[in-house]
LUMDRENLO-113543 format. One record per residue: residue in one letter; x, y negated, z negated of N, C-alpha, C, CB in turn; residue number from 1. Coordinates in steps of 0.02 Angstrom, whole numbers, plus 50000, padded with zeros to 5 digits. Each point is the difference from the previous one (the first is absolute). Glycine has a CB too. Example, Ala and Ser with C-alpha at 12.3 -4.5 7.8 and 13.67 -1.06 7.14 Angstrom:
("A",(50660,50284,49610),(49955,49941,50000),(50045,49940,50000),(49905,50059,49938),1),
("S",(50077,49888,50098),(50042,49941,49997),(49961,49945,49963),(50059,50032,50108),2),
This chain:
("M",(49745,49633,48880),(50011,49943,50047),(49932,49974,50022),(50111,50048,50041),1),
("G",(49875,49889,49949),(49936,49974,50015),(49986,49979,50069),(50005,49968,49891),2),
("P",(49936,50013,50129),(49983,49985,50071),(50045,49937,50019),(49873,50048,49990),3),
("G",(50147,49951,50069),(50038,49944,50027),(50078,50007,49995),(49900,49932,49969),4),
("L",(50119,50114,49986),(50069,50013,49990),(50028,50055,50043),(49984,49959,49889),5),
("R",(50070,50034,50146),(50023,50049,50046),(50069,50025,49983),(49929,49948,50086),6),
("R",(50085,50115,49921),(50063,50031,49988),(50038,49994,50066),(49954,50080,49910),7),
("G",(50013,49917,50145),(50032,50000,50065),(49968,50049,50048),(50103,49965,49944),8),
("A",(49916,50028,50118),(49970,50041,50052),(50042,50063,50012),(49951,49895,50054),9),
("G",(50018,50154,49976),(50036,50061,50015),(49969,50036,50058),(50033,50008,49881),10),
("R",(49996,50045,50138),(49969,50042,50054),(50002,50071,49981),(50033,49921,50086),11),
("G",(49918,50113,49942),(49998,50073,49989),(49984,50038,50062),(49966,49980,49886),12),
("L",(50059,50078,50121),(49985,50044,50055),(49972,50065,49974),(50091,49947,50069),13),
("G",(49856,50069,49953),(49970,50065,49982),(50010,50048,50053),(49918,49946,49932),14),
("Q",(50126,50100,50057),(50017,50051,50052),(49957,50058,49995),(50114,49965,49999),15),
("S",(49861,50054,49947),(49955,50056,49987),(49973,49994,49927),(50066,50076,50082),16),
("A",(49888,49971,49902),(49974,49999,49932),(50050,50008,49948),(49902,50043,50042),17),
("N",(50153,49992,49974),(50053,50016,49951),(50060,49958,49999),(49962,50106,50011),18),
("K",(50043,49850,50042),(50064,49967,50013),(49986,49929,50022),(50056,50110,50031),19),
("G",(49983,49842,49944),(49992,49931,50024),(50066,49963,49984),(49872,50002,49981),20),
("L",(50129,49936,50043),(50056,49956,49988),(49976,49930,49982),(50069,50068,50079),21),
("S",(49958,49904,49866),(49982,49935,49979),(50064,49961,49981),(49887,50043,49961),22),
("I",(50117,49898,50065),(50058,49957,49986),(49978,49929,49983),(50070,50069,50077),23),
("P",(49949,49903,49867),(49979,49930,49982),(50041,49949,50041),(49969,50036,49880),24),
("L",(50000,49912,50142),(50038,49951,50039),(50016,49938,49959),(49946,50042,50103),25),
("G",(50041,49958,49835),(50018,49945,49956),(49942,49951,49986),(50115,50012,50043),26),
("K",(49895,49943,49909),(49947,49957,49981),(49982,49945,50046),(50035,50028,49893),27),
("H",(50010,49956,50155),(49988,49942,50046),(49973,50022,50067),(50091,49939,49943),28),
("A",(49906,50125,50070),(49971,50027,50062),(49927,49987,50002),(50088,50088,50004),29),
("T",(49882,49896,50056),(49930,49993,50008),(49967,50062,50019),(50019,49889,50029),30),
("V",(49921,50116,49965),(49956,50058,50019),(50011,50010,50075),(49911,49978,49908),31),
("F",(50089,49969,50134),(50011,50004,50069),(50067,50033,50014),(49930,49900,50017),32),
("Q",(50119,50079,49954),(50070,50025,50007),(49999,50077,49985),(50053,49885,49965),33),
("A",(49912,50132,49977),(49997,50072,49982),(49966,50042,50053),(49996,49967,49882),34),
("E",(49946,50006,50145),(49961,50035,50053),(50047,50012,50062),(49888,49944,49960),35),
("V",(50143,50008,50064),(50044,50004,50061),(50056,50048,49986),(49974,49881,50034),36),
("Y",(50060,50114,49907),(50057,50045,49982),(49974,50070,49996),(50060,49909,49935),37),
("A",(49878,50103,50042),(49975,50071,49989),(49991,50027,50072),(49938,49976,49884),38),
("I",(50034,49987,50164),(49992,50027,50067),(50064,50015,50031),(49898,49941,50013),39),
("L",(50151,50015,49979),(50068,50012,50030),(50032,50059,49966),(50015,49877,50027),40),
("A",(49981,50128,49907),(50027,50055,49962),(49969,50071,50023),(50018,49914,49901),41),
("C",(49916,50082,50112),(49966,50061,50021),(50026,50026,50067),(49899,49961,49937),42),
("V",(50112,49991,50111),(50027,50016,50064),(50072,50026,49991),(49926,49912,50056),43),
("H",(50115,50055,49902),(50069,50025,49987),(50002,50071,49973),(50033,49883,49977),44),
("E",(49925,50131,49970),(49998,50064,49966),(49982,50054,50056),(49965,49944,49882),45),
("T",(49985,50044,50155),(49976,50044,50051),(50056,50015,50050),(49883,49956,49984),46),
("E",(50152,49991,50040),(50054,50011,50048),(50061,50038,49971),(49961,49895,50056),47),
("T",(50051,50101,49882),(50057,50033,49971),(49988,50072,49982),(50033,49891,49958),48),
("Q",(49904,50129,50038),(49982,50070,49985),(49996,50040,50065),(49935,49964,49898),49),
("D",(50089,50100,50098),(49995,50043,50053),(49933,50032,50005),(50118,50016,49991),50),
("R",(49832,49952,50045),(49932,50027,50002),(49985,50017,50072),(49963,49932,49900),51),
("P",(50005,50126,50109),(49980,50018,50069),(49941,49965,50024),(50047,50105,49982),52),
("Q",(49912,49861,49974),(49942,49962,50021),(50020,49941,50043),(49941,50036,49896),53),
("K",(50017,49953,50155),(50015,49948,50047),(49962,49932,49977),(50016,50091,50097),54),
("Y",(49933,49916,49867),(49956,49942,49982),(49995,49992,49923),(49933,50017,50107),55),
("I",(50064,49927,49870),(49988,49984,49930),(49945,49944,49995),(50124,50033,49971),56),
("S",(49848,49962,49971),(49950,49948,49987),(50022,49957,49944),(49910,50073,50040),57),
("I",(50090,49864,49970),(50015,49951,49947),(49936,49961,49989),(50124,49991,50031),58),
("C",(49850,50011,49910),(49937,49962,49983),(50017,49939,49957),(49930,50109,50005),59),
("C",(50044,49834,50020),(50017,49938,49965),(49936,49956,50008),(50132,50007,50022),60),
("D",(49852,49959,49922),(49938,49956,50004),(50022,49924,50008),(49933,50084,49924),61),
("S",(50130,49904,50090),(50024,49931,50010),(50003,49982,50072),(50064,50009,49898),62),
("Q",(49890,49958,50130),(50001,49980,50072),(50059,49952,50009),(49870,50014,50014),63),
("A",(50148,49943,49940),(50054,49952,50006),(50067,50036,50005),(49933,49916,49936),64),
("A",(50078,50139,50027),(50061,50040,50000),(50005,50035,50067),(49996,50017,49876),65),
("L",(49948,50013,50146),(50001,50034,50063),(50011,49956,50063),(49926,50080,49944),66),
("K",(50049,49857,50050),(50010,49954,50056),(50071,49976,50004),(49883,49964,49989),67),
("V",(50153,50026,49954),(50066,49972,49997),(50049,50054,50029),(49970,49925,49896),68),
("L",(50012,50139,50093),(50044,50053,50030),(49985,50013,50069),(50010,50051,49895),69),
């Protein structure tokens, strides 16, 4: 696939070195949509797991995605 051609956006969650989650969002999703979806999916995954930890860290380099949330 050459430069400028896109297969689509997606999101990924890295839960640990051995485990992660990746879901494609289709060829019409934007990078911004993928970033916002990834943050929301991270929160959802954390809430659905039975974890004794009280705090989590979500790292994101998209100021626009963080501001919209």
